[in-house]
N, C-alpha and C positions, 0 to 999 in steps of 0.2 A: 646233630649240631655240627659235626665235623667228621670227615673220613678221608684218609689220604694214604697213599702207598709210599714206602721209604724211597723207592726209585726216583721220585720226583725231587728229592733233596740231594741224593748222592749222584744222580745222573747215570746210574748203572741200571740198565733195563732189567726188570724182574729181580732186583736186588734181594738176595735171600738172607742178608745179614740182620742183626738185631736192630729193630726199627726205632732207634733212639730219637731221630729227628721227627718221625711221624707221631710218636707219643707226645713229645714236647709240643708239637703244633696243636694236637687235639686238646691237651690240657690248657694251652693258652686260649684257644677258641672258646673253651668252656668257662674260662675265667677262674680256674682252680689250680691248686698245686697238688703234687702227688699224694701228700699226707691226707688230703680230703677225699681221696677215691675210696669207695666202699668195696669194690671188687674189680679184679682183673680177670678177663675171660679169654680162653684160648680155644681155638676151633679144632682141636684134635685131642684124642686120648692117647698120650705118648706111649704108655706101657702096652696098650693093645696093638698099636702100630709097630712098636719095636719088636714085640713078640712075633708078629707076622714077618717082619724083615729077617729076623734071626732064623725063623722056621724055614723060610724060602732059601736062605743061603746054605743052611745045613742040608737041605734037600738036594742042592746042586753042587755040594762040595765034592771034589776040590776045584771044579770049574769056577766056583764063585769066590775063591780066596782073594784074588786081586780086587774084585769089586767090594768085598766085605771090608777090606782094610780102610776104605774111604768112609765107612759108616760112622764109626765112633765119634769123630771130631765134633760134628754138629750136635749130635744127641747128648754127649756128655759135656760139651762146651757151652750149649745154650738151652736146649729144650728141658732136660731133666732138672738142671739147677735154675729154672726160670724165676722162681720166687726170689732166690738169693741174688740173681742178676738185677732184677727189678729194684730190689732194696739197695744194692751197691751203686748202681749207675744212676738211678732216678729217684731214690728215697721212697719207694712204695712200701707201705707197711701192712697193706690189706691182704686178705686171702686171695689165692689164685684158683680159679675154677676151670676145669677141663670138660669140654663138651664134645660129643661125637661129631666127626667131620661132616657126614651127610645130614645129620640133624641140624647142624649149623647152616649148611646150604639151604635146607628146606625152610628154616626159620627166617632167614633173610628174604627168601623168595616170597613166602606167604605174608609175613608181617609188613613187607613193603607194599603189598597190594591193598586194595580197598575192599577185598572180599570178606564176607562174614565167615564163609567156609568154602573150601575148594580142595580138589585133589592137588597133590604136590609130586612132581617127578624130578629126581636128581640123577644126573648122569655125568660122570667125569672119568679121569684115568683111574684113580683109586683114592679111597678114604683110608681108614685104618685097615680094614680087610674086606671092603666091598667096593664095587665099581658102579653100581646103580641102585637106587632105592626109590620106592614110592610110598606114599602115605596120604594123610589127610590133615589139613589145617582147619581149626574151628575155634573162633573166638581168640582166647589167649593161649591156645594149645596147638602144638604140632606133634603128630605121632607118625612114625614110620612103621609100615606094616610088613614089607617084604624087601629083600635085597638080592642083587646079583653078586655072587662072591668073586673076589679077585683070585686068580689073574685073568679071569674071563671078562674082558673089559673092552667095550667099544672105544673108549678113550685111548687105551693103550694100543689098540689096533690102528686107529687113525694116526696116532703119534709114530708108530712103527713105520707106517707107509710114508709119513712125512720125512723120517730119517732116510728111508730107502731112496726117496726122491731128491735127497741132498739138501734139505732145509733143516733149520735148527729146531731141535726137539723142544716142545712146550713154548714155542714162539712162532714157528713157521706154519702152524696148522691153518691159519687164516690165508696164507699164501696158497696152500693146496686147494682151499675152497675156491679161490679166484682162478687158479689154473684149471680146475675141473671143467670150466666152460669151453675150453679149447679141445676137449677130448671126447671120446665115446666110451661108454662103460663096458668095454670088451673083456675086462678081467674079473667081472663080478662073480662068475662061477668059480674061478680060481680062488678068489677070496673066500667064497662060501665053502670051498673044500678045506681051506686052512682054518676057517671059523664056522663050523656047523651051527645051524640056527634052530631056534625053538619058537613055538607059537606065541609065547609071551614077549617076544622081542629079544630075549637073552641069547647069548652065543657061548660057544666052547672054543677057546683058543688051543689048538693043538700045539703042545709044547715044543715039538721038533722044529717049528717055524719061527720061534721067538726066543730072544736071548736076553731080554731086559732084566730077568731075575738074577742073572749071574755075570752080567757083562755090561760095560758102558755102551756096547753096541746093541741097538734095539732088535735087529733082525738076525736070524741065524743064516748060515751058509745055505741051508736047504731052501729058505725062502728066496734067496738070490738065484738058486738053481731053477726054481719053479717059475720065477718072474724074470728078473734080469739083474745084472750086477748093480750094486748101489751107485747112484750118480754122485760124483764128487761136486762140491759146491761151485767150482770154477768151470765145470763142464757145461756145454750147451744143453738146453732143454729140447728133447726130441719128442716126436709124436707119441711114442710109447709112454713117456713120462706124463703127458697130458691125459692119455687114456687111462693110466693107472689112477691119477688124481680123480678123474670122472668116475671111475669104478668104485673107489673107496667112499666117495661122497654119495653115490647112488646106494651103496650097501648100507652106509650109515643111516641115510634117510629111510630106507625100507625097514631097518630094524627099529628105529625110533618111532616110526609111525605104528608099527606092530605093538611096541611097548605102550604107546599112548592109547591105543584101542583097548589093550588089556587093562590099563589103569582106569579108563572110563567105565569099562564093564564092572570092574571090581568095586569101585567107589560109588558109582552112580552119580557122581558130580559132573556138572556141565561146565565147570570152570577149572582151570589148571594153572599152577604156578611152576615155572621151570627154574631149576638151579643147577649148578655145576658148570664146568668148562664147556660142555657140549652146548649149553644154552647160548654160547657165543657164536654158534654156527647159524648165521642169519639166513642161509638158504633153507635149512630145515625149519627154522622158525616161521618163515613165510609160508612154506608148504603145509606145516601143521595148521596154521591159521586157515589156509585155503581148504583143507580137508573137512573142516567143520565137525571134527570129532568132538571138540569142546566148543561151547558157545563163546567163551572168552579165554584168551591165553595171555598170561602176564609174565613178563621177564624183567627182572630188576636191572638197574644200570650196570652193576658189577657182579654178574652171576658166577664168576670164577672165585678163586680162593680169597681174594681181597674182600669180597662181600661176606665171606664166612666170618670174618672178624666182627662185622656188624651183627650177623646172625647169632653168634655165641653170646654177645652182650644182650641181645633181645631175649634169648632163652633165659638168661639169668633174671632179667628185669621182670618177665612175665611169670616167673616162679614166685615172686613176692606176693604176700597175702593181699596187699592193697592195690595190686596192679590192675589197671583197666586198659582195655584195648584202645589205643590211640590211633586214629586214622587221619593221616595228613597226606597231602599230595606228594607222592614220591618224586624226588628230583635228584640230580647228580651234582648240583653246585654246592659242594661241601669242602672244597680245598682252599688254597691260599688266595688272598685278595689284596690288591694294592690300591691305595687312594691316588687321586690325581696329583696330589702334592708329592707323594713318593715317586710316581712316574716322572714328574717334572724334575725332581731332584736328581734322579738317575741320569736323565737326558742332559741336564745342564752340567752336571759333574763331569760327564764324558765328552762334553762339547759336541753333542750330536744335534745338527740342525733339524728343527721341527717346527710345525705350526700347531697351535691349539685352536680348536673350533667349538662352537656350541653344537648341541646335538643335531639340529636340523642341517646345518652346513656340513657337518661331518658325514651324515647319512647321504646327502646329495653327492658329496665328493667321492665317497667310497662306492656308491652305486654307479657313478659315472666311470670310475676306474674299471669296475667289473664289465660295464657295457663296452669299454674300449679293450676288453680282453686282457686286462692286467691281472696279475695274481696278487692277492691281498692277504697279509697276515693280520688276524683279528684277535685282539687280546682285550677281554672285558670281564669284569666281575670275578666271581670265585671259580677257581679251577675245578674241572669236572672230576668226579670219582668214577673210576672204571676206564675202559680202554677207548671209549668213543668221545671225540670232541663234539660238543653240541652247541657251538656258538660262543663259547667263552675262551677257548684256546684252539682256534681253528685257522686253517688256510683255506681261502675262498677263491672261486673263479666262476666265470660265466659257464653255464652248462651248454651254451649254444656254439662254442668254438670247437670244431672237430679235433684239432690237434693239441688241445690243452692237456689232455691226459698224458701224452708223450712228453710234453714240456714239464709237467708236474713230476712225473716219475723220474725223468733223467736229470733235469736241471734244478729241481727243488727237493724232492724227497730222496733221490739217489737210490732207487730200488728197481725191481724187475719191471720191464716195459709192459707186461701183461696185467699188472695189478689194476683193479678197477677203483673207482671213486664213488662215494655215496652222494646223496643230495639232501639238503634241508628244504622242505616244502611246506607252504602254508597248509595246515591240516584240512581246511575246508575246501582246498583246491586239489588235493591229492588225487581224487577220483577222476579228475579231468586229464591226468597224465599217466596214471597207473591203473592196472587192472585189479579190481576188487581189493583196494588197500584197506587196512585197518590201522588204528592208532599205532604208531611206532615211535614213541617219545624218546627212546634211547638209541635210535638207529640200529635196532635189533632185528629187523625183518627185511627180507628181499621180496620184491614184487616185480612182475612183468611190466615193462613200459608199454603203453598202448601203441600198437604198430603205427598209427597215424601221427604219433608224437615223436617217434624216434629220431627223425631227421631234424627236429626242432631243438633237441637237447642231446646231441651225440656224445658230449663229453662225459655224461654220466650213464650211458647205456653200455652195459657189458656185452661181451661176445655172444651170450645166450639171450640177449634182449631184456635183461633184468637190471634192477638198480636197488641197492640198499638205501632205504629212505629214513629220514628223521622228520617226523611230522611235528610242526611247530603250531600249537593251538593259539587261538585268539586270546586266551587268558594270559599268555606270556607277553605282557606289555613291556618288553625290554628293547634295547637298541638292536638286538639281532633280528627279532621279529620285524621291527620297523625298517631295517635294512632290506629284508626280503620284500616287504611291502613296497618300498621305494623302487627296487629293481623290477618288481612286477608291474608297477604303474608305468614305468618307462619302456618295458620290453614286452609285456604280455606274458612273461614267464614267471610263475609264482614259486620259483625254486632257484637255489644256487648250489653249485658244487661245493661240498664241504669235506675236508679231510683234516686229520689231527695235526696240530702245530708241533711238528718234530721232524727230524731227518731220520733216515733209515738207521736202525740199531739204537736209537735214543728214545728215552721217555718223552712224553708230552712236556712242553715247557711249563715252568711254574711261575717264574718272576719276570719282570721287564728286561733284565739283563740277558737272560736265556732267550727270550723272544727276539731281542735285537740281534744277538749273536747268530741265531738261526736265520734271521732275515738277511744279515750281512753276508753270510757265506753261502747263500742259496740264490735261486733265480727269482725270488719274490720281487715285485716292483714297488709295493707299498706296504707300510706297516702302520696299523692303528693300535695305539696303546691308550686305552681309555679315550680321552678326547684329544690326544696328541697324534699327529700324523707325520710320518717320516717317508720321504720319497728318495728313490735312487736315481731316477731318470728325469726326463723333461717334465716340468710341472704340468698338471692338468689344466 
């Protein structure tokens, strides 16, 4: 019924604080008050995780002393007294249940799918004390069979290289994925030396190269000696940085493909559900689909930790005696929504000039703006859950204009010039522009653009000839699908460039005020809020 991250209310990206606003929103959407809730579910077992943290800090003492001093505040301030905080701040009186982190990932991935049974593969930085797990989902049950123990973690390796390349930990990993297209994987053997590999896809991180267990610095001095000095964020990106990004991406894909083959052999299932932060790596997702190891690959819209909250609730629900597996079409439209009256009230209160149009006129006007290479902010319906904008909180542009990527990166998003953009494509037309595409409803997979089409849609073709796509099925009879239809009718292109409605370092916009503020201080030309249209420049 509802799922949202606290960052969308506080405007602090990846806000780790107590999610008061998110909780209150979900209660309101459910039409209930806190006293009516039967259970609160949390996607970690705190004692198990805390035991691991203490054990690792003791192992590295006294090197870990400074790092350890930062540990107690959140654990003793929010996590351990969670039930008391819920009662004090929000009047919850129900029991609180704690579920294992990777099991919560697995539950969200499997129960969001329409599979009766499937293999489940979870890979992230770390849960309580594991960094990868696999198992089986069947009916109302998910069971994990085997795990890769922390600190030997593909996620932590990728994040460490992210830090070495000068990008923000637990945020810049997607940037590394985009940067990898500009390099050659010349450091793969060096990485393999630092992280020896096994046939099941697992790795062993040699501790002398990593410092994340005892320091705020991810890499050790020895890693810098073997590779190069860590890049500072303000320093230019050189070819060696591109090559290292390409190398860690190639290494990750190799290990995950090996892991997938191992899981396929062990389970015998020809369908798989992916969970954990690694499932946000759309390059790997596309390659796994292309490898045909599994007949079907399902990735939910929020495979990272935010989806874990849903997973833990589903685990509790399906443990009830009368629970029956409910299969509904998985979607991401679970966040805030504003009526046209609320939008008009905001615009009128602020004195913002605008025009209101019926659907048909609105679609024709927006499609014309895209044809004229204008950049359109698109705000409709309920905000998406997860990191991808899927036509509800999106910035749109024509894929046919070669220079629009540079304009979007520099004048709108305010981010690195090499960052690519995805495309929303009519699902039935995807095969005409992309090589062997499969359904990608949450913009979760990357596919090669057909060589003969690359000059037609240069704005969404990355350096390596790929594009991350969002397939929009005919069953989605909404304004966004109709906009792409209209653009297709007028241009012959069944796709639009689609990126999330936010500026660099900010979460996706939630309400009309945030959307207008983002529009006003960026290079967007047009803003569509429901059926209201705001223009900056010469009227169309």
